[in-house]
C-alpha positions in Angstrom: 109.2 -34.1 219.4 107.0 -31.1 218.6 104.1 -32.2 220.8 106.0 -31.6 224.0 106.5 -28.0 222.8 103.0 -27.5 221.6 101.9 -25.4 224.6 104.9 -23.1 224.1 104.0 -22.5 220.4 100.4 -21.8 221.3 101.5 -19.4 224.0 103.7 -17.4 221.7 101.0 -17.2 219.0 98.5 -15.8 221.5 101.1 -13.4 222.8 101.2 -11.7 219.4 97.5 -11.0 219.6 98.3 -8.4 222.2 101.0 -5.8 222.7 103.4 -8.3 224.3 106.5 -6.7 225.7 105.5 -3.3 224.2 102.6 -2.5 226.5 104.4 0.4 228.2 106.9 1.1 225.4 107.0 4.5 223.7 106.7 5.1 219.9 109.7 3.5 218.3 109.9 6.6 216.0 109.4 9.7 218.0 109.1 8.4 221.6 105.4 9.2 222.0 104.1 7.7 225.2 101.0 6.1 223.7 101.7 4.5 220.4 98.7 2.6 218.9 99.7 1.3 215.5 101.6 -1.7 214.2 102.2 -3.2 210.8 101.5 -6.8 209.9 104.0 -6.8 207.0 107.0 -5.0 208.3 109.9 -7.0 209.7 109.8 -7.1 213.5 107.1 -6.0 216.0 107.0 -2.4 217.2 104.4 0.2 218.1 104.2 3.6 216.5 102.1 6.7 216.6 99.9 7.7 213.6 102.4 10.2 212.2 105.4 7.9 212.5 103.6 4.9 211.0 102.4 7.0 208.1 105.9 8.3 207.4 107.4 4.8 207.6 105.0 3.6 204.9 105.5 6.2 202.3 107.4 3.5 200.3 105.2 0.6 201.5 101.7 1.9 200.9 100.1 -1.5 200.6 101.1 -2.8 204.0 98.4 -3.8 206.4 98.1 -1.9 209.7 96.4 -2.6 213.0 95.3 -0.2 215.7 95.1 -0.9 219.4 91.6 0.2 220.5 92.2 -0.3 224.2 91.2 -4.0 224.2 92.5 -5.6 221.0 94.0 -4.8 217.6 91.7 -3.9 214.8 92.3 -3.4 211.1 92.9 0.1 209.8 94.0 1.4 206.4 96.8 3.8 205.5 94.1 5.7 203.6 92.2 6.3 206.9 95.4 7.7 208.4 95.7 10.2 205.6 98.5 8.6 203.5 98.3 9.7 199.9 100.2 7.9 197.1 101.7 10.3 194.5 102.4 9.0 191.0 104.6 10.6 188.4 107.3 11.7 190.8 110.0 10.0 192.9 108.9 8.8 196.3 108.9 11.6 198.8 108.6 14.4 196.2 105.6 16.7 196.1 103.6 17.2 192.9 102.7 20.8 192.3 99.6 19.8 190.3 98.2 16.5 191.7 94.9 15.0 190.5 92.9 12.6 192.6 91.7 9.3 191.2 88.0 9.2 190.2 86.0 9.8 193.4 89.2 9.4 195.4 88.3 5.7 195.4 91.2 3.6 193.9 91.6 -0.1 194.5 94.9 -2.0 194.4 95.1 -5.7 194.4 98.2 -7.1 196.0 99.4 -10.4 197.5 98.4 -9.2 201.0 94.8 -8.4 199.9 92.6 -5.9 198.2 93.5 -2.3 199.3 91.5 0.9 199.0 94.1 3.7 198.7 94.2 7.5 198.3 95.9 8.0 194.9 97.0 11.1 193.2 98.0 11.3 189.5 100.5 13.9 188.3 99.0 16.6 186.1 102.1 18.6 185.5 102.7 20.0 182.0 105.2 17.2 181.2 103.2 14.5 182.8 102.7 11.2 181.1 99.3 9.4 180.8 97.7 8.0 183.9 98.1 4.4 182.6 101.8 4.9 182.1 102.1 6.4 185.6 100.6 3.3 187.1 102.7 0.9 185.0 105.9 2.7 186.0 104.9 2.2 189.5 104.6 -1.6 188.7 100.9 -1.4 189.0 98.8 -2.9 186.2 95.7 -0.9 185.4 92.4 -2.8 184.7 91.4 -0.4 182.0 93.1 2.2 179.8 90.4 4.8 180.2 90.3 6.5 183.6 91.4 3.4 185.6 90.0 2.9 189.1 91.6 -0.5 189.8 95.1 -1.9 189.4 97.0 -5.0 190.4 100.6 -5.1 191.4 103.0 -6.9 189.1 104.0 -9.0 192.1 100.4 -10.3 192.4 100.0 -11.0 188.7 103.3 -12.9 188.6 102.4 -14.8 191.8 99.0 -16.0 190.3 100.7 -16.6 186.9 103.2 -19.1 188.4 100.7 -20.6 190.9 98.2 -21.3 188.1 101.0 -23.2 186.2 102.1 -25.3 189.2 98.8 -25.9 191.2 96.3 -25.1 188.4 94.5 -22.8 190.9 91.4 -21.1 189.4 91.3 -17.4 189.2 88.0 -17.4 191.2 89.6 -19.4 194.0 92.7 -17.1 194.0 90.5 -14.0 194.1 88.5 -15.4 197.0 91.8 -15.9 198.9 92.5 -12.2 198.4 89.1 -11.3 199.6 89.5 -13.4 202.8 92.9 -12.1 203.4 91.4 -8.6 203.3 88.4 -9.5 205.5 87.8 -13.1 206.7 84.6 -12.2 208.6 82.3 -11.0 205.8 81.5 -7.9 207.9 83.4 -5.4 205.7 84.0 -7.1 202.4 86.1 -5.3 199.8 84.7 -3.9 196.7 84.2 -6.6 194.0 87.0 -6.6 191.5 86.8 -10.2 190.1 86.1 -9.2 186.5 88.9 -6.7 186.6 91.3 -9.3 187.9 90.3 -11.7 185.1 90.9 -9.0 182.5 94.3 -8.0 184.0 95.6 -11.6 184.2 94.6 -12.3 180.6 96.4 -9.2 179.5 99.4 -10.1 181.7 99.7 -13.5 180.1 99.6 -12.0 176.7 102.2 -9.4 177.4 104.5 -12.0 179.0 104.3 -14.1 175.9 105.2 -11.1 173.7 108.0 -10.0 176.0 109.8 -13.3 176.2 109.5 -14.0 172.5 111.3 -10.7 171.7 108.3 -9.0 170.1 109.0 -5.8 172.0 112.4 -5.6 170.3 111.1 -5.9 166.7 111.4 -2.6 164.8 108.2 -3.5 162.9 106.2 -3.6 166.1 103.9 -6.2 167.7 101.5 -6.3 164.7 104.2 -7.7 162.5 104.3 -10.9 164.6 104.0 -14.0 162.4 102.2 -17.2 163.1 104.0 -19.3 165.6 106.6 -16.6 166.4 105.8 -16.6 170.1 106.1 -20.4 170.6 108.8 -21.8 172.8 110.7 -24.1 170.5 112.3 -27.4 171.4 116.1 -27.0 171.3 116.6 -30.7 170.8 114.6 -31.0 167.7 116.2 -30.4 164.3 115.9 -26.7 163.2 117.8 -26.1 159.9 119.6 -22.8 160.1 119.6 -22.9 163.9 121.1 -26.1 165.3 122.0 -28.3 162.3 125.4 -28.4 160.4 125.6 -26.4 157.2 126.0 -29.6 155.2 123.2 -31.6 156.8 121.4 -32.1 153.5 124.4 -33.9 152.0 124.5 -36.5 154.8 124.8 -40.1 153.4 121.3 -41.8 153.2 122.3 -44.3 155.9 122.9 -41.5 158.4 120.0 -39.1 157.6 117.8 -40.6 160.3 120.0 -38.7 162.8 118.4 -35.5 161.6 114.8 -36.8 161.6 111.9 -34.8 163.1 109.6 -36.9 165.3 106.1 -35.6 165.7 103.2 -37.2 167.7 99.5 -36.6 167.0 96.7 -36.9 169.5 93.4 -35.5 170.7 92.1 -34.7 174.2 88.3 -34.8 174.8 88.5 -33.4 178.3 89.4 -29.9 177.1 85.9 -29.1 175.9 84.4 -25.7 175.6 80.7 -24.9 176.1 78.8 -22.6 173.8 79.8 -19.4 175.7 80.3 -16.1 173.9 81.8 -16.0 170.3 84.9 -14.9 168.4 83.4 -11.4 167.8 82.6 -10.7 171.4 85.7 -12.5 172.8 88.4 -12.6 170.2 91.9 -13.9 170.9 94.6 -11.3 171.7 96.8 -13.0 169.2 96.3 -14.4 165.7 97.9 -17.8 165.7 101.1 -16.4 167.2 101.9 -19.3 169.4 100.5 -22.9 169.5 96.9 -22.5 168.3 96.3 -22.3 164.6 94.9 -19.0 163.2 91.2 -19.3 164.0 89.6 -17.5 161.1 91.5 -19.5 158.4 90.9 -22.8 160.3 87.2 -22.3 160.7 86.8 -21.1 157.1 88.6 -24.3 155.8 86.5 -26.6 158.0 83.3 -24.9 156.8 84.2 -25.6 153.2 84.9 -29.3 154.0 81.9 -29.9 156.3 80.3 -32.5 154.0 83.4 -34.7 153.5 82.6 -38.2 154.7 84.9 -39.9 157.2 86.5 -43.1 156.0 85.8 -46.0 158.3 88.5 -47.9 160.1 89.5 -51.5 159.1 91.6 -52.0 162.2 90.1 -52.8 165.6 87.1 -50.6 165.1 88.9 -47.4 166.3 86.4 -45.1 168.0 88.5 -42.1 167.0 87.7 -42.9 163.4 84.4 -44.6 163.3 82.6 -42.4 165.9 84.0 -39.1 164.5 80.8 -38.3 162.8 78.5 -39.5 165.5 80.2 -38.1 168.7 77.7 -35.8 170.5 78.5 -32.1 170.6 75.2 -30.9 172.2 75.8 -27.7 174.2 79.5 -27.7 173.1 81.4 -25.3 170.9 84.4 -27.6 171.0 84.3 -31.3 171.9 88.1 -31.4 172.6 91.5 -30.4 171.4 93.8 -31.8 168.7 97.5 -31.3 168.9 100.8 -32.2 167.2 103.7 -32.6 169.7 107.5 -33.1 169.5 107.4 -36.9 170.0 110.9 -37.3 171.6 110.9 -34.3 174.0 107.2 -33.8 174.8 106.9 -30.2 173.7 104.0 -28.5 171.9 104.9 -27.4 168.4 104.0 -24.0 166.9 100.6 -23.7 165.2 99.8 -27.3 166.1 96.8 -27.0 168.3 93.1 -26.6 167.3 89.6 -27.2 168.6 87.7 -30.3 167.5 84.0 -29.7 166.7 82.7 -33.2 166.5 85.1 -36.0 167.4 88.6 -36.7 166.1 88.0 -36.1 162.4 90.7 -36.4 159.8 90.0 -33.0 158.4 90.8 -31.4 161.8 94.0 -33.4 162.4 95.2 -33.0 158.8 94.9 -29.2 159.2 96.9 -29.2 162.4 99.5 -31.5 160.9 100.1 -29.5 157.7 100.0 -26.3 159.7 102.8 -27.1 162.0 105.0 -28.6 159.3 105.2 -25.2 157.6 107.7 -24.4 160.4 110.1 -27.2 159.5 112.1 -28.2 156.4 113.4 -31.5 157.8 113.8 -34.1 155.1 113.0 -37.1 157.4 109.7 -37.3 159.3 108.7 -39.9 161.8 105.0 -39.5 162.6 103.2 -41.2 165.5 99.4 -41.4 165.8 97.3 -44.0 167.6 95.3 -44.5 164.4 98.2 -44.0 162.0 97.4 -47.3 160.3 94.1 -45.8 158.9 94.9 -42.0 158.9 98.0 -42.3 156.6 96.3 -44.2 153.8 94.9 -41.2 151.8 96.8 -38.4 153.5 98.6 -37.2 150.4 95.4 -37.3 148.4 93.7 -35.2 151.1 96.6 -32.8 151.2 95.7 -31.5 147.7 92.6 -30.0 149.1 94.6 -27.7 151.4 96.0 -24.2 150.6 99.2 -24.3 148.6 101.1 -22.7 151.5 100.4 -25.8 153.6 101.4 -28.4 151.0 104.9 -29.8 150.6 106.8 -32.2 148.4 106.3 -35.5 150.3 108.0 -37.5 147.6 111.4 -35.9 148.3 111.1 -36.7 152.0 111.5 -39.9 153.9 108.3 -40.3 155.9 107.4 -43.1 158.3 104.2 -43.7 160.2 104.0 -45.3 163.7 101.5 -46.3 166.3 102.5 -45.3 169.9 103.7 -48.3 171.9 101.0 -48.2 174.5 98.3 -48.1 171.9 99.7 -50.8 169.7 98.3 -53.8 171.5 94.8 -52.7 170.6 95.5 -53.0 166.9 95.3 -56.1 164.7 98.4 -58.3 164.5 99.6 -56.9 161.2 99.7 -53.4 162.5 101.7 -54.6 165.5 104.7 -55.2 163.3 104.2 -52.8 160.4 103.7 -49.7 162.6 105.9 -50.6 165.6 108.6 -48.3 166.8 110.5 -51.5 167.9 111.1 -52.8 164.4 111.7 -49.8 162.1 115.2 -48.4 161.6 116.4 -45.0 162.8 113.9 -44.3 165.6 115.8 -45.3 168.7 113.7 -46.0 171.7 111.0 -43.4 170.9 107.6 -44.6 172.2 105.3 -42.0 170.6 103.3 -41.4 173.8 104.5 -37.8 174.4 101.1 -36.2 174.1 99.6 -38.5 176.7 102.2 -37.2 179.3 101.4 -33.6 178.4 97.6 -34.1 178.9 98.2 -35.1 182.5 99.6 -31.6 183.1 96.9 -29.6 181.3 93.7 -31.6 182.2 93.3 -30.1 185.6 92.4 -26.7 184.1 89.7 -28.2 181.8 87.0 -27.4 184.4 87.8 -23.6 184.1 88.6 -23.4 180.4 85.4 -25.0 179.3 83.4 -22.1 180.7 85.6 -19.4 178.9 84.9 -17.6 175.7 86.8 -18.8 172.6 89.5 -16.1 172.7 90.1 -16.3 176.5 90.4 -20.1 176.3 92.9 -20.0 173.4 95.0 -17.4 175.1 95.0 -19.3 178.4 95.9 -22.6 176.8 98.6 -21.0 174.7 100.1 -19.6 178.0 100.0 -23.0 179.7 101.6 -24.7 176.7 104.4 -22.1 176.7 105.1 -22.7 180.4 105.1 -26.5 179.8 107.6 -26.1 177.0 109.8 -23.8 179.0 109.9 -26.1 182.0 111.0 -28.9 179.6 113.7 -26.7 178.1 115.3 -25.8 181.5 115.1 -29.5 182.5 116.8 -30.8 179.4 120.1 -31.0 181.2 119.0 -33.6 183.7 116.5 -35.3 181.3 119.1 -36.0 178.6 121.7 -37.1 181.2 119.2 -39.5 182.7 118.3 -41.0 179.3 121.8 -41.4 178.2 122.9 -43.0 181.4 120.0 -45.5 181.0 120.7 -46.1 177.3 124.5 -46.8 177.6 124.3 -50.1 179.6 121.2 -51.2 177.7 123.1 -50.8 174.4 126.0 -52.9 175.7 123.7 -55.6 177.1 121.6 -56.0 174.0 124.7 -55.9 171.8 126.2 -58.7 173.9 122.9 -60.7 173.8 122.8 -60.4 170.0 126.4 -61.5 169.7 125.8 -64.5 171.9 122.7 -65.5 169.9 124.5 -65.2 166.5 127.5 -67.1 167.8 125.2 -69.9 168.8 123.5 -69.9 165.3 126.6 -69.6 163.1 127.8 -73.1 163.3 124.5 -74.8 162.3 122.6 -72.0 160.6 125.3 -69.8 159.2 123.8 -69.6 155.7 120.2 -69.2 156.9 121.4 -66.4 159.3 122.7 -64.4 156.3 119.3 -65.0 154.5 117.5 -63.7 157.5 119.8 -60.6 157.6 119.2 -59.9 154.0 115.4 -60.4 154.4 115.1 -58.0 157.4 117.4 -55.4 155.8 115.3 -55.6 152.6 112.1 -55.1 154.7 113.6 -52.1 156.5 114.3 -50.5 153.1 110.9 -51.5 151.5 108.1 -52.5 153.8 106.0 -53.8 151.0 108.2 -56.9 151.1 107.6 -59.9 153.2 107.7 -59.0 156.9 110.4 -61.1 158.7 108.8 -60.4 162.1 105.6 -62.3 161.1 105.1 -65.9 160.6 104.9 -66.9 156.9 102.9 -70.1 157.4 99.2 -70.4 157.1 97.2 -69.8 160.3 95.7 -73.0 161.8 91.9 -72.8 162.4 89.2 -75.2 163.0 87.6 -74.3 159.6 90.9 -75.0 157.8 91.4 -78.4 159.5 87.8 -79.4 158.7 88.3 -78.5 155.1 91.5 -80.5 155.0 89.8 -83.5 156.5 86.9 -83.2 154.0 89.4 -83.1 151.1 91.1 -86.2 152.5 87.8 -88.1 152.7 87.0 -87.0 149.2 90.3 -88.5 148.0 89.5 -91.7 150.0 86.1 -92.0 148.4 87.6 -91.6 144.9 90.2 -94.2 145.6 87.8 -96.6 147.2 89.7 -96.7 150.5 87.2 -94.8 152.6 85.9 -96.7 155.6 82.6 -95.1 156.7 80.0 -96.8 158.8 77.2 -94.3 158.0 76.4 -92.7 154.7 75.8 -89.3 156.4 78.5 -89.3 159.1 82.2 -89.9 158.4 84.8 -90.2 161.3 85.8 -86.5 160.9 82.2 -85.4 161.0 81.5 -87.5 164.1 84.4 -85.9 166.0 83.8 -82.4 164.7 80.2 -82.6 165.7 81.2 -83.9 169.1 83.4 -80.8 169.6 80.5 -78.6 168.7 78.3 -80.3 171.2 80.9 -79.9 173.8 81.1 -76.2 173.1 77.3 -75.9 173.3 77.4 -77.7 176.7 79.9 -75.1 178.0 77.8 -72.2 176.8 74.6 -73.6 178.3 76.3 -74.2 181.7 77.8 -70.7 181.7 74.4 -69.2 181.0 72.7 -71.2 183.7 75.4 -70.2 186.2 74.9 -66.6 185.2 71.2 -66.7 186.3 70.4 -64.3 189.0 68.3 -65.0 192.1 65.2 -63.6 190.5 65.1 -65.2 187.1 62.0 -64.5 185.1 59.7 -67.2 183.6 60.7 -66.1 180.1 64.4 -66.5 180.9 63.9 -69.9 182.5 61.7 -71.1 179.6 64.4 -70.2 177.0 67.1 -72.1 179.0 64.8 -75.2 179.2 64.2 -75.0 175.4 67.9 -74.8 174.7 68.5 -77.8 177.0 65.9 -79.9 175.3 67.2 -79.0 171.8 70.8 -79.9 172.9 69.6 -83.2 174.5 68.0 -84.2 171.2 71.2 -83.4 169.3 73.3 -85.4 171.7 70.9 -88.4 171.5 71.2 -88.4 167.7 75.0 -88.0 167.9 75.3 -90.8 170.4 73.6 -93.2 168.0 76.2 -92.4 165.4 79.1 -92.6 167.9 78.2 -96.2 168.9 78.7 -97.3 165.3 82.4 -96.1 165.4 83.0 -96.6 169.1 80.9 -99.6 170.3 82.7 -100.0 173.6 81.4 -96.5 174.6 77.9 -97.9 175.2 79.2 -100.2 178.0 81.1 -97.3 179.6 78.0 -95.0 179.4 75.8 -97.8 180.9 78.3 -98.1 183.8 78.1 -94.3 184.4 74.3 -94.4 184.3 74.2 -97.3 186.9 76.5 -95.3 189.2 74.2 -92.2 188.8 71.1 -94.3 189.6 72.7 -95.6 192.8 73.4 -92.0 193.9 69.9 -90.9 192.9 71.4 -88.1 190.7 70.4 -87.6 187.0 73.1 -85.8 185.0 72.0 -82.6 183.3 72.4 -82.2 179.6 75.3 -79.8 180.0 77.2 -82.3 182.2 76.5 -85.4 180.0 79.8 -87.1 179.2 80.4 -87.4 175.4 83.2 -89.9 175.6 85.3 -88.6 172.8 88.6 -90.4 172.2 90.5 -88.0 174.5 88.0 -88.8 177.3 88.6 -92.5 176.9 92.4 -92.2 176.9 94.0 -95.6 177.7 91.1 -96.9 179.7 89.6 -98.6 176.6 90.6 -99.4 173.1 89.9 -96.7 170.5 90.4 -96.4 166.7 93.7 -94.6 166.0 91.9 -92.8 163.1 89.4 -91.2 165.4 92.2 -90.3 167.8 94.2 -88.7 165.0 91.2 -86.7 163.7 90.4 -85.4 167.2 94.1 -84.5 167.7 94.1 -82.4 164.6 90.8 -80.7 165.4 91.9 -80.1 169.1 95.2 -78.5 167.8 93.2 -76.1 165.6 90.7 -75.5 168.5 93.6 -74.5 170.7 94.8 -71.9 168.2 91.3 -70.7 167.6 90.8 -70.2 171.3 94.0 -68.3 171.7 93.1 -66.0 168.8 89.7 -65.3 170.3 91.4 -64.7 173.7 93.9 -62.2 172.2 91.1 -60.5 170.3 89.1 -60.0 173.4 92.1 -58.7 175.4 92.8 -56.2 172.6 89.2 -55.0 172.7 89.3 -54.8 176.5 92.5 -52.6 176.3 90.9 -50.3 173.7 87.7 -49.9 175.6 89.5 -49.2 178.9 91.6 -46.6 177.3 88.7 -45.0 175.6 86.7 -45.0 178.8 89.5 -43.4 180.8 90.1 -40.7 178.2 86.7 -39.8 177.0 83.8 -41.0 179.1 82.3 -38.8 181.9 79.1 -39.3 183.7 77.3 -42.2 185.3 75.3 -43.2 182.2 78.3 -43.4 179.8 80.4 -45.3 182.4 77.7 -47.7 183.2 77.3 -48.6 179.5 81.1 -49.0 179.2 81.1 -51.3 182.3 78.4 -53.5 180.7 80.5 -53.8 177.6 83.5 -54.8 179.6 81.5 -57.4 181.5 80.4 -58.9 178.2 84.1 -59.0 177.1 85.0 -60.7 180.4 82.5 -63.4 179.7 84.0 -64.0 176.2 87.5 -64.1 177.8 86.4 -66.7 180.3 84.7 -68.8 177.5 87.9 -68.7 175.3 90.0 -69.7 178.3 87.8 -72.7 179.1 87.8 -73.7 175.4 91.5 -73.5 175.3 91.9 -75.5 178.6 89.7 -78.2 177.2 91.6 -78.4 174.0 95.0 -78.5 175.8 93.9 -81.2 178.2 92.7 -83.4 175.2 96.0 -82.7 173.4 98.1 -83.9 176.4 96.2 -87.2 176.4 96.1 -87.7 172.7 99.7 -86.6 172.2 101.0 -89.4 174.4 98.8 -91.9 172.6 99.9 -90.8 169.1 103.5 -90.0 170.0 103.0 -86.3 169.0 105.8 -83.9 170.0 106.8 -80.3 169.3 103.3 -78.9 169.8 103.9 -78.0 173.5 106.0 -74.9 172.5 103.1 -73.5 170.7 100.3 -74.5 173.0 101.4 -74.2 176.6 99.4 -74.6 179.8 97.3 -71.5 180.4 97.6 -70.0 183.9 95.5 -67.2 185.2 98.4 -64.8 185.1 99.0 -65.5 181.4 95.6 -64.0 180.6 96.6 -60.4 180.3 97.0 -57.7 177.7 100.4 -56.9 176.1 100.7 -53.8 178.3 99.7 -55.3 181.6 102.3 -55.7 184.3 102.5 -58.5 186.9 103.0 -57.6 190.5 106.5 -56.3 191.1 107.3 -55.7 187.4 108.2 -52.4 185.8 108.1 -51.5 182.1 111.8 -52.1 181.7 111.5 -55.6 183.2 108.1 -56.5 181.8 107.7 -60.0 180.4 105.2 -60.6 177.7 102.6 -63.3 178.3 103.4 -66.3 176.1 99.9 -66.0 174.5 101.1 -63.0 172.5 104.1 -64.8 171.0 101.6 -67.0 169.0 100.4 -66.0 165.5 99.4 -69.5 164.4 101.5 -72.5 163.7 102.9 -74.0 160.5 106.1 -73.8 158.6 108.1 -75.2 155.7 108.6 -78.8 155.0 112.1 -78.5 156.3 110.6 -77.2 159.6 107.5 -79.1 160.4 107.1 -77.7 164.0 107.9 -74.1 163.1 111.0 -74.0 165.4 113.2 -72.5 162.7 110.7 -69.8 162.0 110.4 -69.0 165.7 114.2 -68.7 165.8 114.2 -66.3 162.9 111.6 -64.1 164.5 113.5 -64.2 167.8 116.8 -63.3 166.0 115.0 -60.4 164.2 113.7 -59.1 167.5 117.1 -59.4 169.2 118.7 -57.6 166.3 116.0 -54.9 166.5 116.5 -54.4 170.2 120.2 -54.0 169.8 119.8 -51.6 166.9 117.2 -49.5 168.7 119.3 -49.0 171.8 122.3 -48.2 169.6 120.3 -45.6 167.7 119.0 -44.2 170.9 122.5 -43.5 172.1 123.3 -41.8 168.8 120.1 -39.8 168.8 120.8 -38.6 172.4 124.3 -37.6 171.5 123.1 -35.6 168.5 120.3 -34.1 170.5 122.7 -32.9 173.2 124.8 -31.3 170.4 121.7 -29.7 169.0 120.6 -28.3 172.4 123.9 -26.5 172.8 123.8 -25.2 169.3 120.3 -24.0 169.6 120.9 -22.1 172.8 123.9 -20.4 171.3 121.8 -19.5 168.3 119.4 -17.9 170.7 122.2 -16.0 172.3 123.1 -14.5 169.0 119.5 -13.8 168.3 119.0 -11.8 171.5 122.3 -10.0 170.9 121.0 -9.0 167.5 117.8 -7.7 169.0 119.7 -5.1 171.0 120.4 -3.4 167.7 117.0 -3.9 166.1 114.9 -2.1 168.7 113.7 1.4 167.9 113.4 3.0 171.4 110.9 5.8 172.2 113.3 7.3 174.7 116.6 6.6 176.5 114.9 4.8 179.4 113.0 2.5 177.0 116.3 1.7 175.2 118.0 1.0 178.5 115.2 -1.5 179.5 115.3 -3.2 176.1 119.1 -3.5 176.2 119.0 -4.9 179.7 116.3 -7.5 178.9 118.1 -8.7 175.8 121.4 -9.0 177.6 119.7 -10.9 180.4 118.1 -13.3 178.0 121.3 -13.9 176.1 123.2 -14.5 179.4 120.5 -16.9 180.6 120.9 -19.1 177.5 124.6 -18.9 177.6 124.5 -20.1 181.2 122.0 -22.9 180.3 124.2 -24.2 177.5 127.3 -24.1 179.8 125.6 -25.9 182.7 124.1 -28.6 180.4 127.4 -29.3 178.7 129.3 -29.4 182.0 126.7 -31.9 183.3 127.0 -34.1 180.3 130.8 -34.0 179.9 131.6 -37.0 181.9 128.9 -39.2 180.4 129.8 -38.2 176.9 133.5 -38.9 177.6 132.5 -42.4 178.8 130.5 -42.9 175.6 133.4 -41.9 173.4 135.6 -44.4 175.3 133.1 -47.2 174.8 132.7 -46.4 171.1 136.5 -46.6 170.7 136.6 -50.0 172.4 133.7 -51.3 170.3 135.3 -50.1 167.0 138.5 -51.9 168.0 136.6 -55.1 168.7 134.9 -54.9 165.3 138.2 -54.4 163.5 139.8 -57.3 165.4 136.8 -59.6 164.6 136.9 -58.6 160.8 140.6 -59.3 160.6 
């Protein structure tokens, strides 16, 4: 629609370049017949004479003026028209003793541009300092000694918020001001970039002190303690602020409701180059917000610099194994470590610190113990992507820390977890032992809170890496405070959304568990109670047998070969062994045949991977491998014909067919004619068929284990590449590694498909059943990691590929096919899902209560600050009182709005709980 009116818009825009309807109009102020001036920033369009335009801007000295020169409008300043700005007096009043700014050359930076103004300070006998005169005019001076530059509060607040929301750089913002002042480059304004950088840093710092109530403390700003300026999470437990008075006497079965959830992580994008130092560029605070106090931190690290890093025994975690080798050339900090609130995604006080060389335990331990000084919670749930390794000697390492950072861990209930997204990269034991899904009292926490926070802060990495140490810490502290505050004001909708999602999920999973247990009670009633006792025992003491894992031995090719060898040993001792060759038993024949088949697959894959320009050396090595394999096959065939004489005729028939087609089969396509290849086309000894079936069954499990291992490695490398690698060289090496893993995945897939095809044939010949639930047909879409989604799936509807449900076969004598064990694991998981959703609802209800209690505690705290302040004069007292009352009112309104928003959902929850309790009572009676 707009296109048809495009000419009209263009016409009106061009009209404003001239005088428009005012060509012959007199001055709108005094009626002068030839007005020449207009203002770009005043409302409306009118022309005025010089005296009237100057008088109209006594209260708007930073507006931009234009003068009609007879042909067009050109820029002109109020200073050029003689407007002087008087400080120290009310607007319009004349100072009897004015003093001009240095060289009568004062620069003010405002949203409209950079202005040169004529400024007079007041030098009356009762005049205040020049800096104070500027501040009371809402102008922020760039220095405290004879300032020549200032920025308006409006401009600083604008950049402050814009940097949070768009991550705009100060350099870019300053250049916008320059271009708004002069977009031609003909009359550029005086350079004030360094002044702007200094003012915005001081503005950030003052804003932090103001909002944390430090201006109301009778002891002054210097009495600020570590972490005092951090924006706290209202939903987390804070004893004395939002917990009941008797929370410590809560029964052990309900203490999880008051647990503190923390998540540990590192970010290697937030580097800092070796620029300046702490002496030249110190922080304006001393650990007052989120960063730890720098001097103590660096001193402690210097004492422990020679402590060796323990290597990982799980999935070769790069965070652990590469901590001592990670390059830090040209960097003062290789990244940032942090401890977050795991459920509400907020930064904790004194929980952030620089990493000097990778993600070393000594750094992360310091941050962990530092932030826990601010909490006295008795139950801790700790999430870390390498928790399985990090937690092992944590308490031993704690003894090396200052006494003030140590705590009595024995009296606390402490659990360690691996975040859900990171868990698939761990070995299988970790996937149950450290899973949020299986431990009691954690609800639906996923532990991935820091990852979400990095997405917000990463865009400023390009600017903070060039900063000095103090400026960088102050800037990041400010961004973390803004992040926390945005989370606080959004808690109403966030908690409402979570509770609305959790309620139906709780009911659905309760119903699913009830249905499953009803189906099991008739036939497995006693066993069900054993399972319940087992899983509850594991939840209380995780050193016990894990009910989420299979208890049987894992089937491998090596174990089956050993079993076959032992059986042959027994046959030899009893004299029942039938062997046609002294060096080759039936099991050795089939086992060797499977090895030859695997070598054929590898040789074919390597030949197919040859490029167009293969070298003589590469071609020679492939031919040597082919010749060696051919000799092995020839030797094996001679042994085979002893046990399977009819194979010779079948092979001769194949050779005659090949001769007629003038094609000679290559060594990698030579048909071995194992029992599964013969099938029903020719008689074959059942003993050989049985041996191959057992070996193929083990081969299938081996291939699946290899496939899962490769997929875990692929997930870990992709994650590490995305988070840490920058530059063409590093990414190229990572892609080469991924290509090698892809080759291994393809090889494992082909090996499994071969085993499954043989099992299908042999299973029908030997009447084997039950194995199909363990070894299913492998489709391309089944070959994916635990965290991968199929097209159209979301996380809530994600279905795990069946390959991840396998942990080896085997079971008790009562359960030869492992079906009962599968049922136990499925029941345990169904029970865990129902419990986690139930816990999530309870946690959300408690967190909603805590949010309201915390906000009301803050209301009381701000009310108390009104009486604590020691004012310098009546005006200062009035400002402090007004700010304290506004902050108290804000928190009172937040609490009321949140509780009004949640009221209906909480009422529905109470009704559902009442119905559920009635159903339980009826069932028990």
